[in-house]
NULOZA-578465 format. One record per residue: residue number from 1; x, z, y of N, C-alpha, C in turn. Coordinates in nm, 2 decimals. Atoms other than C-alpha are relative to their C-alpha. Example, Ala and Ser with C-alpha at 12.3 -4.5 7.8 and 13.67 -1.06 7.14 Angstrom:
NULOZA-578465
> 1 / 0.09 / 0.00 / -0.12 / 1.23 / 0.78 / -0.45 / 0.09 / 0.00 / 0.12;
> 2 / -0.09 / 0.00 / -0.11 / 1.37 / 0.71 / -0.11 / -0.08 / 0.08 / 0.11;
This chain:
NULOZA-578465
> 1 / 0.08 / 0.00 / -0.12 / 0.00 / 0.00 / 0.00 / 0.09 / 0.00 / 0.12;
> 2 / -0.08 / 0.00 / -0.12 / 0.14 / -0.09 / 0.34 / -0.07 / 0.09 / 0.10;
> 3 / 0.05 / -0.09 / -0.10 / 0.11 / 0.17 / 0.61 / 0.05 / -0.03 / 0.13;
> 4 / -0.05 / 0.03 / -0.14 / 0.13 / 0.14 / 0.98 / 0.08 / 0.12 / 0.05;
> 5 / -0.08 / -0.11 / -0.06 / 0.37 / 0.35 / 1.19 / -0.10 / 0.10 / 0.06;
> 6 / 0.10 / -0.10 / -0.05 / 0.20 / 0.68 / 1.28 / 0.00 / 0.01 / 0.15;
> 7 / 0.00 / -0.02 / -0.14 / 0.10 / 0.77 / 1.63 / 0.10 / 0.11 / 0.03;
> 8 / -0.09 / -0.11 / -0.04 / 0.31 / 1.01 / 1.83 / -0.05 / 0.13 / -0.06;
> 9 / 0.04 / -0.12 / 0.08 / 0.31 / 1.34 / 1.63 / -0.04 / 0.12 / 0.09;
> 10 / 0.05 / -0.11 / -0.08 / 0.13 / 1.54 / 1.90 / -0.15 / -0.01 / 0.01;
> 11 / 0.14 / 0.00 / -0.01 / -0.23 / 1.64 / 1.93 / -0.05 / 0.11 / 0.10;
> 12 / 0.06 / -0.11 / -0.08 / -0.45 / 1.84 / 2.17 / -0.12 / 0.06 / -0.07;
> 13 / 0.12 / -0.05 / 0.08 / -0.72 / 1.89 / 1.90 / 0.04 / 0.11 / -0.08;
> 14 / -0.05 / -0.11 / 0.07 / -0.60 / 2.23 / 1.81 / -0.11 / 0.07 / -0.08;
> 15 / 0.10 / -0.06 / 0.09 / -0.79 / 2.40 / 1.52 / 0.06 / 0.14 / -0.04;
> 16 / -0.04 / -0.13 / 0.05 / -0.78 / 2.75 / 1.38 / 0.06 / -0.01 / -0.14;
> 17 / -0.06 / 0.00 / 0.14 / -0.56 / 2.82 / 1.08 / -0.07 / 0.10 / -0.09;
> 18 / 0.07 / -0.10 / 0.07 / -0.80 / 3.09 / 0.97 / 0.05 / 0.14 / 0.01;
> 19 / -0.04 / -0.14 / -0.01 / -0.77 / 3.46 / 0.92 / 0.07 / 0.06 / -0.12;
> 20 / -0.06 / -0.05 / 0.12 / -0.59 / 3.49 / 0.59 / 0.12 / 0.08 / 0.03;
> 21 / -0.11 / -0.09 / -0.02 / -0.34 / 3.77 / 0.57 / 0.11 / -0.01 / -0.10;
> 22 / -0.11 / 0.01 / 0.10 / 0.00 / 3.76 / 0.41 / 0.03 / 0.14 / -0.05;
> 23 / -0.03 / -0.13 / 0.06 / 0.16 / 4.04 / 0.22 / 0.07 / 0.10 / 0.09;
> 24 / -0.04 / -0.08 / -0.11 / 0.32 / 4.17 / 0.54 / -0.08 / -0.05 / 0.12;
> 25 / 0.08 / 0.05 / -0.12 / 0.14 / 4.15 / 0.88 / 0.08 / -0.10 / 0.07;
> 26 / -0.07 / 0.09 / -0.09 / 0.22 / 3.86 / 1.11 / 0.04 / 0.07 / 0.12;
> 27 / -0.04 / -0.06 / -0.12 / 0.41 / 3.95 / 1.42 / -0.10 / -0.04 / 0.11;
> 28 / 0.09 / 0.04 / -0.11 / 0.21 / 3.96 / 1.75 / 0.06 / -0.12 / 0.07;
> 29 / -0.04 / 0.12 / -0.06 / 0.23 / 3.62 / 1.91 / -0.05 / -0.01 / 0.15;
> 30 / 0.06 / 0.01 / -0.13 / 0.00 / 3.65 / 2.21 / -0.09 / -0.12 / 0.01;
> 31 / 0.09 / 0.11 / -0.01 / -0.28 / 3.42 / 2.32 / 0.07 / -0.13 / 0.05;
> 32 / -0.07 / 0.11 / -0.05 / -0.03 / 3.20 / 2.50 / 0.15 / 0.00 / -0.05;
> 33 / -0.13 / -0.02 / 0.06 / 0.27 / 3.28 / 2.27 / 0.09 / 0.08 / 0.09;
> 34 / -0.09 / -0.08 / -0.10 / 0.39 / 3.53 / 2.54 / 0.08 / 0.10 / -0.08;
> 35 / -0.08 / -0.09 / 0.07 / 0.52 / 3.76 / 2.27 / 0.11 / -0.07 / -0.09;
> 36 / -0.10 / 0.07 / 0.07 / 0.73 / 3.49 / 2.11 / 0.12 / -0.01 / 0.08;
> 37 / -0.12 / 0.01 / -0.09 / 1.09 / 3.50 / 2.23 / 0.02 / -0.14 / 0.06;
> 38 / 0.01 / 0.13 / -0.08 / 1.14 / 3.23 / 2.49 / 0.09 / -0.11 / -0.06;
> 39 / -0.09 / 0.10 / 0.06 / 1.43 / 3.06 / 2.30 / -0.07 / -0.08 / -0.11;
> 40 / 0.07 / 0.07 / 0.11 / 1.20 / 2.97 / 2.01 / -0.13 / -0.05 / 0.04;
> 41 / 0.14 / 0.04 / -0.05 / 0.88 / 2.91 / 2.21 / -0.02 / -0.15 / 0.00;
> 42 / 0.02 / 0.14 / 0.01 / 0.94 / 2.54 / 2.25 / -0.02 / -0.06 / -0.14;
> 43 / 0.01 / 0.05 / 0.14 / 0.98 / 2.49 / 1.88 / -0.14 / 0.04 / -0.06;
> 44 / 0.13 / -0.04 / 0.05 / 0.66 / 2.68 / 1.81 / -0.11 / -0.08 / 0.07;
> 45 / 0.09 / 0.09 / -0.06 / 0.47 / 2.48 / 2.07 / 0.00 / -0.14 / -0.06;
> 46 / 0.00 / 0.13 / 0.06 / 0.59 / 2.16 / 1.91 / -0.06 / 0.00 / -0.14;
> 47 / 0.07 / -0.01 / 0.13 / 0.48 / 2.28 / 1.57 / -0.15 / -0.01 / 0.01;
> 48 / 0.15 / 0.00 / -0.02 / 0.13 / 2.35 / 1.70 / -0.05 / -0.14 / 0.04;
> 49 / 0.04 / 0.13 / -0.04 / 0.11 / 2.01 / 1.87 / 0.01 / -0.10 / -0.11;
> 50 / -0.02 / 0.10 / 0.11 / 0.23 / 1.83 / 1.56 / -0.10 / 0.02 / -0.11;
> 51 / 0.09 / -0.04 / 0.12 / 0.02 / 2.02 / 1.30 / -0.14 / 0.02 / 0.04;
> 52 / 0.13 / -0.03 / -0.05 / -0.28 / 2.10 / 1.52 / -0.04 / 0.15 / -0.03;
> 53 / 0.02 / -0.15 / 0.02 / -0.24 / 2.47 / 1.41 / 0.14 / 0.05 / -0.02;
> 54 / -0.12 / -0.06 / 0.03 / 0.04 / 2.72 / 1.36 / 0.01 / 0.04 / -0.14;
> 55 / -0.01 / -0.04 / 0.15 / 0.14 / 2.74 / 0.99 / 0.03 / 0.15 / -0.01;
> 56 / -0.03 / -0.14 / 0.03 / 0.14 / 3.09 / 0.84 / 0.14 / 0.02 / -0.03;
> 57 / -0.14 / -0.02 / 0.03 / 0.49 / 3.04 / 0.72 / 0.09 / 0.02 / 0.13;
> 58 / -0.08 / -0.01 / -0.13 / 0.62 / 2.99 / 1.08 / -0.03 / 0.14 / 0.06;
> 59 / 0.03 / -0.13 / -0.05 / 0.44 / 3.31 / 1.18 / 0.09 / 0.10 / -0.07;
> 60 / -0.08 / -0.10 / 0.07 / 0.63 / 3.50 / 0.91 / 0.14 / -0.01 / 0.04;
> 61 / -0.14 / 0.02 / -0.04 / 0.96 / 3.35 / 1.01 / 0.03 / 0.06 / 0.14;
> 62 / -0.02 / -0.06 / -0.14 / 0.90 / 3.48 / 1.37 / 0.02 / 0.15 / 0.00;
> 63 / -0.05 / -0.14 / 0.01 / 0.97 / 3.83 / 1.24 / 0.15 / 0.00 / 0.03;
> 64 / -0.14 / 0.01 / -0.02 / 1.33 / 3.70 / 1.26 / 0.02 / -0.12 / 0.09;
> 65 / 0.01 / 0.11 / -0.08 / 1.31 / 3.47 / 1.56 / 0.14 / -0.07 / 0.02;
> 66 / -0.13 / 0.06 / -0.02 / 1.69 / 3.42 / 1.60 / 0.04 / -0.09 / -0.12;
> 67 / -0.02 / 0.09 / 0.12 / 1.69 / 3.26 / 1.25 / -0.11 / -0.10 / 0.00;
> 68 / 0.11 / 0.10 / 0.00 / 1.35 / 3.09 / 1.29 / 0.03 / -0.12 / 0.08;
> 69 / -0.03 / 0.12 / -0.08 / 1.48 / 2.87 / 1.57 / 0.09 / -0.10 / -0.07;
> 70 / -0.08 / 0.10 / 0.07 / 1.76 / 2.70 / 1.37 / -0.06 / -0.05 / -0.12;
> 71 / 0.07 / 0.04 / 0.12 / 1.54 / 2.69 / 1.07 / -0.10 / -0.11 / 0.03;
> 72 / 0.10 / 0.10 / -0.04 / 1.27 / 2.50 / 1.25 / 0.07 / -0.13 / 0.05;
> 73 / -0.08 / 0.12 / -0.05 / 1.53 / 2.27 / 1.42 / 0.06 / -0.08 / -0.12;
> 74 / -0.05 / 0.07 / 0.12 / 1.68 / 2.20 / 1.07 / -0.11 / -0.09 / -0.06;
> 75 / 0.11 / 0.07 / 0.05 / 1.34 / 2.10 / 0.95 / -0.03 / -0.13 / 0.08;
> 76 / 0.03 / 0.11 / -0.09 / 1.29 / 1.87 / 1.25 / 0.11 / -0.11 / -0.02;
> 77 / -0.11 / 0.10 / 0.01 / 1.64 / 1.71 / 1.21 / -0.01 / -0.07 / -0.13;
> 78 / 0.00 / 0.07 / 0.13 / 1.60 / 1.64 / 0.84 / -0.12 / -0.09 / -0.02;
> 79 / 0.12 / 0.07 / 0.03 / 1.24 / 1.52 / 0.84 / -0.04 / -0.10 / 0.11;
> 80 / 0.05 / 0.08 / -0.11 / 1.20 / 1.37 / 1.19 / 0.11 / -0.04 / 0.09;
> 81 / -0.11 / 0.03 / -0.09 / 1.54 / 1.33 / 1.35 / 0.02 / -0.15 / 0.01;
> 82 / -0.01 / 0.14 / -0.03 / 1.59 / 0.99 / 1.52 / 0.13 / -0.06 / -0.04;
> 83 / -0.13 / 0.06 / 0.03 / 1.95 / 0.96 / 1.41 / 0.00 / -0.06 / -0.14;
> 84 / 0.00 / 0.06 / 0.13 / 1.86 / 0.88 / 1.05 / -0.06 / -0.14 / 0.00;
> 85 / 0.05 / 0.13 / 0.01 / 1.76 / 0.54 / 0.92 / -0.12 / -0.01 / -0.10;
> 86 / 0.11 / -0.01 / 0.09 / 1.50 / 0.65 / 0.66 / -0.12 / 0.04 / 0.08;
> 87 / 0.12 / -0.03 / -0.08 / 1.14 / 0.65 / 0.79 / -0.05 / 0.14 / -0.04;
> 88 / 0.06 / -0.13 / 0.02 / 0.96 / 0.98 / 0.83 / -0.10 / -0.01 / -0.11;
> 89 / 0.10 / 0.01 / 0.11 / 0.68 / 0.85 / 0.60 / 0.07 / 0.00 / -0.14;
> 90 / -0.07 / 0.00 / 0.13 / 0.93 / 0.78 / 0.32 / 0.05 / 0.14 / -0.03;
> 91 / -0.05 / -0.13 / 0.02 / 1.09 / 1.12 / 0.36 / -0.11 / 0.10 / -0.04;
> 92 / 0.11 / -0.09 / 0.04 / 0.75 / 1.29 / 0.34 / -0.05 / -0.03 / -0.14;
> 93 / 0.03 / 0.03 / 0.14 / 0.68 / 1.11 / 0.01 / 0.10 / 0.07 / -0.09;
> 94 / -0.10 / -0.07 / 0.08 / 1.01 / 1.25 / -0.12 / -0.03 / 0.15 / 0.00;
> 95 / 0.03 / -0.15 / -0.01 / 0.92 / 1.60 / 0.00 / -0.13 / 0.03 / -0.08;
> 96 / 0.12 / -0.02 / 0.08 / 0.58 / 1.57 / -0.16 / 0.03 / 0.01 / -0.15;
> 97 / -0.04 / 0.00 / 0.14 / 0.74 / 1.49 / -0.50 / 0.08 / 0.13 / -0.02;
> 98 / -0.08 / -0.12 / 0.02 / 1.00 / 1.77 / -0.46 / -0.08 / 0.13 / 0.00;
> 99 / 0.08 / -0.12 / -0.01 / 0.75 / 2.03 / -0.36 / -0.09 / 0.02 / -0.12;
> 100 / 0.08 / 0.00 / 0.12 / 0.52 / 1.94 / -0.65 / 0.09 / 0.05 / -0.12;
> 101 / -0.09 / -0.03 / 0.11 / 0.82 / 1.96 / -0.89 / 0.05 / 0.14 / 0.01;
> 102 / -0.04 / -0.14 / -0.02 / 0.92 / 2.30 / -0.74 / -0.11 / 0.09 / -0.01;
> 103 / 0.12 / -0.08 / 0.02 / 0.57 / 2.42 / -0.80 / -0.04 / 0.08 / 0.12;
> 104 / 0.04 / -0.06 / -0.12 / 0.51 / 2.51 / -0.44 / -0.14 / -0.05 / 0.05;
> 105 / 0.14 / 0.04 / -0.04 / 0.13 / 2.49 / -0.38 / -0.01 / -0.02 / 0.15;
> 106 / 0.01 / 0.00 / -0.15 / 0.17 / 2.57 / -0.01 / 0.06 / -0.13 / 0.06;
> 107 / -0.06 / 0.12 / -0.06 / 0.42 / 2.29 / 0.07 / -0.06 / -0.13 / -0.05;
> 108 / 0.06 / 0.13 / 0.06 / 0.27 / 2.03 / -0.16 / -0.13 / -0.03 / 0.07;
> 109 / 0.13 / 0.02 / -0.07 / -0.07 / 2.09 / 0.01 / 0.03 / -0.05 / 0.14;
> 110 / -0.03 / 0.04 / -0.14 / 0.09 / 2.05 / 0.36 / 0.05 / -0.14 / 0.00;
> 111 / -0.04 / 0.13 / 0.00 / 0.26 / 1.73 / 0.26 / -0.11 / -0.10 / -0.02;
> 112 / 0.12 / 0.08 / 0.03 / -0.06 / 1.58 / 0.12 / -0.08 / -0.02 / 0.13;
> 113 / 0.08 / 0.00 / -0.12 / -0.24 / 1.67 / 0.44 / 0.07 / -0.09 / 0.11;
> 114 / -0.08 / 0.08 / -0.09 / 0.04 / 1.52 / 0.65 / -0.01 / -0.15 / -0.03;
> 115 / 0.01 / 0.14 / 0.04 / 0.04 / 1.19 / 0.46 / -0.14 / -0.06 / 0.02;
> 116 / 0.14 / 0.05 / -0.03 / -0.34 / 1.16 / 0.49 / -0.02 / -0.01 / 0.15;
> 117 / 0.03 / -0.01 / -0.14 / -0.35 / 1.26 / 0.85 / 0.07 / -0.11 / 0.08;
> 118 / -0.09 / 0.09 / -0.08 / -0.06 / 1.05 / 0.98 / 0.01 / -0.14 / -0.05;
> 119 / -0.01 / 0.14 / 0.05 / -0.05 / 0.75 / 0.75 / -0.12 / -0.04 / -0.08;
> 120 / 0.13 / 0.04 / 0.06 / -0.41 / 0.74 / 0.62 / 0.01 / -0.02 / -0.15;
> 121 / 0.00 / 0.01 / 0.14 / -0.32 / 0.79 / 0.26 / -0.13 / 0.04 / -0.06;
> 122 / 0.12 / -0.03 / 0.08 / -0.61 / 0.79 / 0.02 / 0.04 / 0.10 / -0.11;
> 123 / -0.03 / -0.08 / 0.12 / -0.64 / 1.02 / -0.28 / 0.08 / -0.08 / -0.10;
> 124 / -0.07 / 0.09 / 0.09 / -0.53 / 0.72 / -0.49 / 0.14 / -0.02 / 0.04;
> 125 / -0.14 / 0.02 / -0.05 / -0.22 / 0.67 / -0.27 / 0.08 / 0.13 / -0.04;
> 126 / -0.08 / -0.13 / 0.03 / -0.12 / 1.04 / -0.32 / 0.03 / 0.01 / -0.15;
> 127 / -0.02 / -0.01 / 0.14 / -0.17 / 1.02 / -0.69 / 0.11 / -0.10 / -0.04;
> 128 / -0.10 / 0.10 / 0.03 / 0.05 / 0.70 / -0.69 / 0.14 / 0.06 / 0.03;
> 129 / -0.13 / -0.06 / -0.03 / 0.33 / 0.89 / -0.53 / 0.04 / 0.10 / -0.10;
> 130 / -0.04 / -0.10 / 0.10 / 0.32 / 1.19 / -0.76 / 0.01 / -0.04 / -0.14;
> 131 / -0.01 / 0.05 / 0.13 / 0.28 / 0.99 / -1.07 / 0.14 / -0.06 / -0.03;
> 132 / -0.13 / 0.06 / 0.01 / 0.62 / 0.83 / -1.00 / -0.01 / -0.14 / -0.06;
> 133 / 0.01 / 0.13 / 0.07 / 0.48 / 0.51 / -1.16 / -0.04 / -0.11 / 0.10;
> 134 / 0.05 / 0.10 / -0.09 / 0.37 / 0.33 / -0.84 / 0.09 / -0.01 / 0.13;
> 135 / -0.09 / 0.01 / -0.12 / 0.68 / 0.30 / -0.61 / -0.02 / -0.14 / 0.06;
> 136 / 0.02 / 0.12 / -0.07 / 0.67 / 0.03 / -0.35 / 0.10 / -0.11 / -0.05;
> 137 / -0.10 / 0.09 / 0.05 / 0.99 / -0.13 / -0.49 / 0.11 / 0.07 / -0.08;
> 138 / -0.10 / -0.06 / 0.08 / 1.30 / -0.06 / -0.70 / 0.08 / 0.10 / 0.08;
> 139 / -0.07 / -0.09 / -0.08 / 1.47 / 0.11 / -0.41 / -0.08 / 0.13 / 0.01;
> 140 / 0.08 / -0.12 / -0.01 / 1.18 / 0.36 / -0.37 / 0.00 / 0.07 / -0.14;
> 141 / 0.01 / -0.05 / 0.14 / 1.17 / 0.40 / -0.75 / 0.12 / 0.09 / -0.03;
> 142 / -0.12 / -0.08 / 0.04 / 1.53 / 0.52 / -0.78 / 0.01 / 0.13 / 0.09;
> 143 / 0.00 / -0.12 / -0.09 / 1.49 / 0.76 / -0.48 / -0.10 / 0.10 / -0.06;
> 144 / 0.10 / -0.09 / 0.07 / 1.17 / 0.91 / -0.65 / 0.07 / 0.06 / -0.12;
> 145 / -0.06 / -0.05 / 0.13 / 1.36 / 0.94 / -0.98 / 0.11 / 0.11 / 0.04;
> 146 / -0.11 / -0.09 / -0.03 / 1.66 / 1.11 / -0.81 / -0.06 / 0.13 / 0.05;
> 147 / 0.06 / -0.12 / -0.05 / 1.45 / 1.36 / -0.62 / -0.07 / 0.08 / -0.11;
> 148 / 0.07 / -0.07 / 0.11 / 1.24 / 1.44 / -0.92 / 0.10 / 0.07 / -0.10;
> 149 / -0.10 / -0.05 / 0.09 / 1.54 / 1.49 / -1.15 / 0.08 / 0.12 / 0.07;
> 150 / -0.08 / -0.10 / -0.07 / 1.74 / 1.69 / -0.89 / -0.08 / 0.12 / 0.03;
> 151 / 0.08 / -0.12 / -0.03 / 1.45 / 1.92 / -0.81 / -0.02 / 0.08 / -0.13;
> 152 / 0.03 / -0.07 / 0.13 / 1.38 / 2.00 / -1.18 / 0.13 / 0.05 / -0.06;
> 153 / -0.12 / -0.04 / 0.07 / 1.74 / 2.01 / -1.30 / 0.12 / -0.08 / 0.07;
> 154 / -0.10 / 0.07 / -0.08 / 2.02 / 1.92 / -1.05 / 0.12 / -0.03 / -0.09;
> 155 / -0.11 / 0.03 / 0.09 / 2.29 / 1.94 / -1.32 / -0.03 / -0.11 / -0.09;
> 156 / 0.04 / 0.11 / 0.09 / 2.10 / 1.69 / -1.52 / 0.00 / -0.14 / 0.07;
> 157 / -0.01 / 0.13 / -0.07 / 2.14 / 1.42 / -1.25 / 0.12 / -0.07 / -0.06;
> 158 / -0.11 / 0.07 / 0.07 / 2.35 / 1.16 / -1.44 / 0.08 / -0.09 / 0.10;
> 159 / -0.09 / 0.09 / -0.08 / 2.64 / 0.95 / -1.31 / -0.08 / -0.14 / 0.02;
> 160 / 0.07 / 0.13 / -0.01 / 2.42 / 0.64 / -1.38 / -0.11 / 0.01 / 0.11;
> 161 / 0.10 / -0.02 / -0.10 / 2.14 / 0.78 / -1.16 / 0.06 / 0.00 / 0.14;
> 162 / -0.07 / 0.00 / -0.12 / 2.39 / 0.85 / -0.88 / 0.05 / -0.14 / 0.04;
> 163 / -0.05 / 0.14 / -0.02 / 2.53 / 0.50 / -0.92 / -0.11 / -0.08 / 0.05;
> 164 / 0.11 / 0.08 / -0.04 / 2.19 / 0.34 / -0.89 / -0.05 / 0.04 / 0.14;
> 165 / 0.04 / -0.04 / -0.14 / 2.10 / 0.55 / -0.58 / 0.10 / -0.06 / 0.10;
> 166 / -0.10 / 0.06 / -0.09 / 2.43 / 0.44 / -0.42 / -0.01 / -0.15 / 0.02;
> 167 / 0.02 / 0.14 / 0.00 / 2.35 / 0.08 / -0.50 / -0.11 / -0.04 / 0.10;
> 168 / 0.12 / 0.03 / -0.08 / 2.02 / 0.09 / -0.31 / 0.00 / 0.06 / 0.14;
> 169 / 0.00 / -0.06 / -0.13 / 2.11 / 0.31 / -0.01 / 0.14 / 0.01 / 0.05;
> 170 / -0.13 / -0.02 / -0.06 / 2.39 / 0.35 / 0.23 / 0.04 / 0.14 / -0.02;
> 171 / -0.05 / -0.14 / 0.01 / 2.61 / 0.66 / 0.21 / -0.08 / 0.10 / 0.09;
> 172 / 0.08 / -0.09 / -0.10 / 2.43 / 0.80 / 0.52 / -0.14 / 0.03 / -0.06;
> 173 / 0.14 / -0.02 / 0.05 / 2.09 / 0.74 / 0.36 / 0.00 / 0.08 / -0.13;
> 174 / -0.01 / -0.09 / 0.12 / 2.20 / 0.90 / 0.03 / 0.00 / 0.14 / 0.04;
> 175 / -0.01 / -0.13 / -0.05 / 2.29 / 1.21 / 0.22 / -0.13 / 0.05 / 0.06;
> 176 / 0.14 / -0.03 / -0.05 / 1.95 / 1.20 / 0.40 / -0.09 / 0.04 / -0.12;
> 177 / 0.08 / -0.03 / 0.12 / 1.78 / 1.19 / 0.06 / 0.03 / 0.14 / -0.06;
> 178 / -0.05 / -0.13 / 0.05 / 1.99 / 1.48 / -0.07 / -0.05 / 0.12 / 0.09;
> 179 / 0.04 / -0.10 / -0.09 / 1.91 / 1.68 / 0.24 / -0.15 / 0.03 / -0.01;
> 180 / 0.14 / -0.02 / 0.02 / 1.54 / 1.63 / 0.20 / -0.03 / 0.08 / -0.13;
> 181 / 0.01 / -0.07 / 0.12 / 1.56 / 1.73 / -0.16 / 0.04 / 0.15 / 0.01;
> 182 / -0.05 / -0.14 / -0.01 / 1.77 / 2.04 / -0.09 / -0.08 / 0.09 / 0.10;
> 183 / 0.07 / -0.08 / -0.10 / 1.58 / 2.15 / 0.22 / -0.13 / 0.05 / -0.06;
> 184 / 0.13 / -0.05 / 0.05 / 1.25 / 2.16 / 0.04 / 0.02 / 0.09 / -0.12;
> 185 / -0.02 / -0.10 / 0.10 / 1.40 / 2.34 / -0.26 / 0.01 / 0.14 / 0.07;
> 186 / -0.01 / -0.13 / -0.07 / 1.49 / 2.62 / -0.01 / -0.14 / 0.04 / 0.05;
> 187 / 0.13 / -0.04 / -0.06 / 1.15 / 2.61 / 0.17 / -0.10 / 0.03 / -0.11;
> 188 / 0.09 / -0.03 / 0.11 / 0.96 / 2.59 / -0.15 / 0.02 / 0.13 / -0.07;
> 189 / -0.03 / -0.13 / 0.06 / 1.14 / 2.89 / -0.30 / -0.05 / 0.11 / 0.09;
> 190 / 0.04 / -0.11 / -0.09 / 1.08 / 3.10 / 0.01 / -0.15 / 0.01 / 0.01;
> 191 / 0.14 / -0.01 / -0.02 / 0.72 / 3.01 / 0.06 / -0.07 / 0.04 / -0.13;
> 192 / 0.06 / -0.05 / 0.12 / 0.63 / 3.06 / -0.31 / 0.03 / 0.15 / -0.02;
> 193 / -0.04 / -0.14 / 0.02 / 0.82 / 3.39 / -0.32 / -0.08 / 0.09 / 0.09;
> 194 / 0.08 / -0.08 / -0.09 / 0.63 / 3.51 / -0.02 / -0.15 / -0.01 / -0.02;
> 195 / 0.15 / 0.02 / 0.02 / 0.29 / 3.38 / -0.14 / -0.07 / -0.03 / 0.13;
> 196 / 0.06 / 0.03 / -0.13 / 0.22 / 3.23 / 0.20 / -0.14 / -0.05 / -0.01;
> 197 / 0.14 / 0.04 / 0.01 / -0.15 / 3.20 / 0.24 / -0.02 / -0.14 / 0.06;
> 198 / 0.03 / 0.14 / -0.05 / -0.27 / 2.84 / 0.28 / -0.10 / 0.00 / 0.11;
> 199 / 0.09 / 0.00 / -0.11 / -0.44 / 2.77 / 0.61 / -0.13 / -0.08 / -0.03;
> 200 / 0.13 / 0.06 / 0.02 / -0.80 / 2.66 / 0.63 / 0.00 / -0.15 / 0.01;
> 201 / 0.00 / 0.15 / -0.01 / -0.73 / 2.30 / 0.75 / 0.07 / -0.07 / -0.12;
> 202 / -0.08 / 0.06 / 0.11 / -0.51 / 2.25 / 0.43 / -0.06 / 0.04 / -0.13;
> 203 / 0.06 / -0.06 / 0.13 / -0.73 / 2.43 / 0.17 / -0.04 / -0.11 / -0.10;
> 204 / 0.05 / 0.10 / 0.09 / -0.87 / 2.10 / 0.04 / 0.11 / -0.07 / -0.08;
> 205 / -0.11 / 0.07 / 0.06 / -0.52 / 1.99 / -0.08 / 0.07 / 0.09 / -0.10;
> 206 / -0.08 / -0.10 / 0.08 / -0.43 / 2.29 / -0.31 / 0.02 / -0.05 / -0.14;
> 207 / -0.01 / 0.04 / 0.14 / -0.47 / 2.10 / -0.64 / 0.12 / -0.09 / -0.04;
> 208 / -0.10 / 0.10 / 0.03 / -0.18 / 1.86 / -0.61 / 0.12 / 0.05 / -0.08;
> 209 / -0.12 / -0.05 / 0.07 / 0.10 / 2.08 / -0.75 / -0.02 / -0.01 / -0.15;
> 210 / 0.02 / 0.02 / 0.14 / -0.07 / 2.04 / -1.09 / -0.01 / -0.14 / -0.05;
> 211 / 0.01 / 0.14 / 0.03 / -0.07 / 1.66 / -1.08 / 0.13 / -0.04 / -0.07;
> 212 / -0.12 / 0.02 / 0.08 / 0.17 / 1.56 / -1.36 / 0.06 / -0.14 / 0.03;
> 213 / -0.06 / 0.14 / -0.02 / 0.43 / 1.27 / -1.32 / -0.03 / -0.08 / -0.13;
> 214 / 0.01 / 0.10 / 0.10 / 0.41 / 0.96 / -1.53 / -0.13 / 0.01 / -0.08;
> 215 / 0.13 / -0.01 / 0.06 / 0.04 / 0.96 / -1.59 / -0.05 / -0.13 / -0.07;
> 216 / 0.04 / 0.13 / 0.07 / 0.02 / 0.60 / -1.71 / 0.05 / 0.01 / -0.14;
> 217 / -0.03 / 0.00 / 0.14 / 0.01 / 0.55 / -2.08 / 0.11 / -0.11 / -0.03;
């Protein structure tokens, strides 16, 4: 399926994330984020304008705002940085696969919601990504295979798989793919360990982590 470039990732249609509580209380933020340290406030504003709500995971990170700032910036650099040559849509598909393989319901639901909201993915499109059986081309197929294998068993990534990845992508792009895979391994682990409650706008996407790869007979 061909997808159009997404609109600018900002919105003024802000919605409520709901009232679900985490295992520790969220820090006080203030109605206008006045309780958020000023150094990290622009990053939080950007998150809200991009997602249309403030994710519960970000709220929890704000207990440690001096670390939250570089963590959010790292997310932006890996997934949305303009210096890379891989499209944001492509990297979100890789993140969708990685988060499913890492069994993180929270992140998998968020990726599904993002792919639907920004690139108009249908349920069938999402199934096609997670099945690993419907890549757009051989180049996408080897990236899917690498992220899938590296997420499940990084030591099991073979020399042949690395060779094929290097044949289809530049060295810079290979590192981009590795960073996407590794970043979501970290985020998936943290979010699953904390049992971050899923926000109301994303609740409809909670089933994707159970969608198995290679569903074609």
